[in-house]
C-alpha positions in Angstrom: -72.0 6.4 -8.0 -70.3 5.0 -5.0 -67.3 6.5 -3.4 -65.9 3.1 -2.6 -63.8 1.1 -5.0 -64.6 -2.6 -4.8 -61.7 -4.9 -5.3 -62.2 -8.6 -5.9 -60.7 -11.1 -3.4 -58.3 -12.3 -6.1 -56.6 -8.9 -6.5 -56.0 -8.4 -2.8 -54.8 -12.0 -2.4 -52.3 -11.5 -5.2 -51.1 -8.3 -3.6 -50.6 -10.1 -0.2 -48.7 -12.9 -1.9 -46.4 -10.5 -3.8 -45.8 -8.5 -0.5 -45.0 -11.8 1.3 -42.6 -12.9 -1.5 -40.7 -9.6 -1.4 -40.5 -9.7 2.4 -39.1 -13.2 2.3 -36.6 -12.4 -0.4 -35.3 -9.4 1.5 -35.1 -11.4 4.7 -33.1 -14.1 2.9 -30.7 -11.5 1.3 -30.2 -9.9 4.7 -29.5 -13.2 6.4 -27.1 -14.2 3.7 -25.2 -10.9 4.0 -25.1 -11.3 7.8 -23.7 -14.8 7.6 -21.1 -13.8 5.0 -20.0 -10.9 7.2 -19.8 -13.1 10.3 -17.9 -15.8 8.3 -15.3 -13.3 7.0 -14.9 -11.8 10.5 -14.3 -15.2 12.0 -11.9 -16.2 9.2 -9.8 -13.0 9.6 -9.7 -13.5 13.3 -8.4 -17.0 12.9 -5.6 -15.9 10.6 -4.5 -13.2 13.0 -4.5 -15.7 15.9 -2.4 -18.1 13.9 0.2 -15.4 13.3 0.5 -14.6 17.0 -2.6 -12.6 17.6 -1.5 -9.3 16.0 -1.7 -7.6 12.7 1.1 -8.8 10.4 4.0 -6.4 9.9 6.6 -6.4 7.2 9.8 -8.1 8.1 12.9 -5.9 8.1 14.9 -8.4 6.0 12.9 -9.6 3.0 13.8 -12.7 1.1 12.7 -11.6 -2.3 11.3 -8.6 -4.2 7.9 -8.5 -5.8 6.8 -7.3 -9.2 7.7 -3.7 -8.1 11.4 -4.0 -7.9 12.9 -0.6 -7.2 16.1 -1.6 -9.0 14.2 -1.2 -12.3 12.8 2.3 -12.0 14.4 5.7 -11.8 15.8 6.5 -8.4 16.7 10.1 -7.6 19.2 10.6 -4.8 19.1 13.9 -2.9 21.2 15.3 0.0 19.4 17.3 2.6 22.5 17.7 4.9 25.5 20.0 4.7 27.8 17.1 4.0 29.3 17.6 0.5 29.2 14.7 -1.9 26.9 12.6 0.2 24.3 12.1 -2.5 27.0 11.1 -5.1 28.5 8.5 -2.7 25.0 7.1 -2.0 24.2 7.0 -5.8 27.4 5.1 -6.4 26.4 2.6 -3.7 23.0 2.1 -5.3 24.5 1.7 -8.8 27.0 -0.8 -7.5 24.1 -2.7 -5.9 22.3 -3.1 -9.2 20.0 -0.1 -9.4 19.8 0.4 -13.1 18.4 3.9 -13.4 19.9 6.6 -11.2 18.3 9.9 -12.0 19.1 13.2 -10.4 21.9 13.3 -7.9 21.9 16.7 -6.2 20.9 18.6 -3.1 17.3 18.3 -2.0 15.2 20.4 -4.3 12.6 20.9 -1.5 15.4 22.1 0.7 13.8 20.2 3.6 15.5 19.5 6.9 15.2 15.7 7.0 15.8 14.5 10.6 15.8 10.8 9.8 18.7 9.0 8.0 16.6 8.2 4.9 13.3 9.5 3.6 11.8 7.9 0.5 9.5 10.2 -1.5 7.0 9.0 -4.0 3.8 9.7 -5.9 0.8 7.4 -6.1 2.3 5.4 -9.0 5.6 4.9 -7.1 4.1 3.8 -3.8 4.7 0.1 -4.4 8.3 0.7 -5.4 8.9 2.9 -2.3 7.4 0.3 0.0 9.5 -2.5 -1.6 12.6 -0.3 -1.3 12.0 0.2 2.4 11.0 -3.3 3.2 13.7 -5.1 1.2 16.7 -2.8 1.4 16.4 -0.1 4.1 13.9 -0.9 6.8 14.7 2.2 8.8 13.7 4.5 5.9 10.6 6.7 6.3 8.1 6.9 3.5 6.8 10.3 2.4 3.9 10.5 -0.1 4.1 13.7 -2.2 1.8 14.7 -4.9 3.5 14.1 -8.3 3.2 12.1 -11.5 5.4 9.1 -12.5 6.7 6.0 -10.8 10.1 7.3 -9.8 11.2 7.5 -6.2 13.4 10.0 -4.4 15.9 8.8 -1.8 16.5 11.8 0.4 19.5 11.5 2.7 19.1 13.1 6.1 21.1 13.7 9.3 22.5 10.4 10.5 23.0 8.8 7.1 26.5 7.5 6.6 26.0 4.5 4.2 23.4 2.1 2.9 25.6 -0.7 4.1 25.2 -4.1 2.4 22.3 -4.0 0.0 21.2 -7.6 -0.6 20.8 -9.0 -4.1 17.3 -10.4 -3.7 15.7 -12.7 -6.3 12.2 -12.1 -7.6 9.3 -13.6 -5.6 7.7 -16.6 -7.2 
């Protein structure tokens, strides 16, 4: 018997055709992906240029609130300062402004020394509400993500807080 395996010309031709088809298919997929990436890169660059050449930032004064209106969730108000009754006064302001669910009103349970006027604490489900609260009502607030369940947010009053001022009554976004 012979040590060589004889293959007919048809079999090797079929293998070359299959290899060529696969190579062409992979090349087309690669080129399509490259064009899509380039197109999305160019498109994103045009939108940034149209807005002044920089990344868009939230405006300090919003004109509406989105689907995550913080007035509809539980808002806890905590005082991290030594000023007595500060959390109660702030909770009254929020309630008068239309916040429907004022939760705990007390001294800060974390006993943190908050150096900013307002810190907004939230867990993953409450992130959208915390961002909306900051963007629509108190742009100077600092967001603080802490690990917890539930969509409530904590408004922690720090040094420098005196009042929320005028909290606008914003309509829902359309």
